[in-house]
N, C-alpha and C positions, 0 to 999 in steps of 0.2 A: 341487455346486460351493461352495467355501467363501466366506463373506461377507467383504468387506474390513473390516478393523479400523483405526480411526484411531490413528495415532501423533501425537506432538506435532509441531507446525510452528512453527518459529522464523522471524519475518519482520523483516528490518532495512530501515528506510526512510531513505534519505539524500537530503536536499534543502537548500534554502536558507530562511532565515527569512522568514516571510510566505507560505509555500506550503501550510501546513496539514499538515505531516508529522506533528505530534503529534496533531492531530485525527484523521487517517487511522488511526493505530495504535489510538487510543481507540475509534473506530467499529468496527473489526475485532474488538476485544476485547469490546465491548458486544454485537455481533451473536452472537459465539460463546457468550456467557453466555445469550442468549435461546434458543439451540439446546440448552442443557443441557451445554455444554462448559465447561471451565475456561480462564481466560485471565488475563494480566497485560500491561498496556501501560505504557510509561514513556518519557520523553524523555531526550535527552542533548544538551546544547548549552552553548556558552560565552556570549558576548555575545548577549543576546536582542534582535536587531535584524534588520531586513530585509536579505536577501541574505547574511547571515552563515551559515556552515555549521550545519546542524541535523540531528540523527538522532533517530529514535524506533524503538521496538521493540514488537512484538506477539508474545507467546508464547501458543499455543492448543493445547489437548490434552484427552485424556479423563480426566486425573487432576489433582489439585491441583498447582499450580506455585508453587514457593517462591523460586526464584532471580530476581533483578532485576538492574538495572544494564546495563552495556554487553553487547550480544549479539555475541559473538565468532565463533560458528559458525552462521550462518543457513542455513536451507533455501531461503529466498526473499530476494532483495534487490530493493527498488524504488528506482529513481533518479528523483527528481522533477525534476531540472534538469540540462541538459547540462554545466554548469560543474562539477558534481561530478566528471565525468570529464575534461573538457578543461582545467580549471584546478586540479584536485585540491582543490576546495572541499569537503573531507570530513574527518571525524575518523578515517576508516579508509582507508588507502592501501596498495596500490591499492584501489579501491572494492569489488572483489570478494574482498578478503582474507577467508579463513576459510570461504567458501561450501562447503557439503558436496558431495561427488560426486552427480551426478544432480539438482542443484539448478536454480533458475530465477532469471534476472535480467530484470527488466522495466525498460526505459529509456524515459523520456518524450522521444521524439525521432522525427523523420521521416527520419533518415539514420543511417548506420553511424558511430559515434563511437569504435569500438575500434581500437586498433593491431593489427597483424598478430601481435605477441607476446601481446597480451591475448586475441585470438581463439584462438590456439593453446593457451594455458594453460587457457581455459575448455573448449575441445573435449577436451583430455586428461582432464578430470574429468566429461565428459559433462553439462556445464552448458548448459541451453538459454537463449538470449538472445532476448528479445522486444522489438523496437523498436516502441513504440506512441505515436502522436502524441496524447497526452492533452490537451495545451493547446489544439490546434485543435478537438478534440471538445468541450472545456469551453466555448469560445467559441461553437461552433455550437449546442450544446444548452442549456448553462447561461447563455449570453450574458455570461459573465465569466471572465477567466483565473483567478479565485479558485475556480472549480469544478474546477481541474486535479486536486486531490486526490481528488475524487469519481470522476473518470474513472480515476485510477490504482487506486482501491479496486475499481471494477468490473472493471478488467483483471485484477487479482490474483484476484478471485473467479471470473471466467469461466474462467481457466486452472486454478486449483488446487482450486476448489470447497470451500475451507476454511470458508466460511459461505455460506448461501443468500440469495436476494434477499428473501424474506419477513422473515427475521431482520434483514437490513440495513435494510430499510425501517422496521422498528420502532426500530432503533438510531438512525437519522436523525431519526425523530420525537422520541425522547427527547432527543437532543443539541440539536436546533434548535427543536423545537416546545414544549419545556417550559422551566422556569426552571432550566436547568443553569448552575452557577457555574464558570466557568473562571478562570484566573489569568494575569497577565502578558501576554505577547505573544499567547497563544492567545485570551484574552478580547478583546483589540484586534482580532484577525483576525475573531472571531465577529461583532463589531459592524460591521466593514466589510462583511462578507458580507450581514448582515441589511439594511443600508442600500441594497443593490443592488435590493432588491425592496420593492414597496409593501405587500405583505401577507406574513405568515409562511407562508400556504399556498402562495404562489408560490415561495418559497424552498425549501420541502419538496419541491414538485413538480419544480423545476429540478434539485435534487440527486438525487432518485430517478430522473428521466429520464436524467440523465448517467450514473449508475451502471448503469442497465439497458442503455443503448446500448453502453457499454464492455464490459459483461458479454457481450453477444451477439457483438460483434465478436471478443472474445478467446476466447470459446468456439469460434468457427470457426477461429481461428488454432491453437488447441490440437489440433484434430482432425488437422492436417497436420504437427504438430511431433513431435519424439521425446520430449518431456517427458511424464512420468507423475507424478501427485502423490506426493511422497515421504512424505506423512503416512498413506498406506495400506499395509497389509501384509496378506497372506492369513493368516487364522487357521488 
């Protein structure tokens, strides 16, 4: 039986300022590097303020990646906030614009936010939709809504297997456990997260616990869904 070969996976993250969308893309890219894969992550936003639209992109694959900028044709879309859909707080409209056939949409919600038309359009392209209540999980495990991005990272990993838990734990250690220098709103968010915990070790543990729980929950969802990772092809 032929072994699966990795293709490139393009991930677009749509959220609002202050949710850590940029950090999420960066962590996915860092984890991919630790597994020997190539990756690029970059943000796309206007006013760098809380609750303003924010997008970020992670490109991960087996070969060097040279394209940057806006990711028009994603394999996976992660929606960090319901208002991306309900109020079109997004630079991409509709939010699923450009998604490839057989793709995946992960939405941070505990209810269906899609119109009948949206559901039909996604069904036509065999796009799987996973409604995952990341914020509630973040509050339960990470004890703060600021861990929502960690829950969304875990959900993406559990379904797609684009990176593994060992690599992500190492990426989280590098991002929050060492003297990583961020800029602008990302640096402000980093400091807000760190102030939630008395010790750096508690922050790292909370982040990793949130990721692992989301991973396990999403791995179970994937077993009953029609989605299969589009970054694998048979050699």
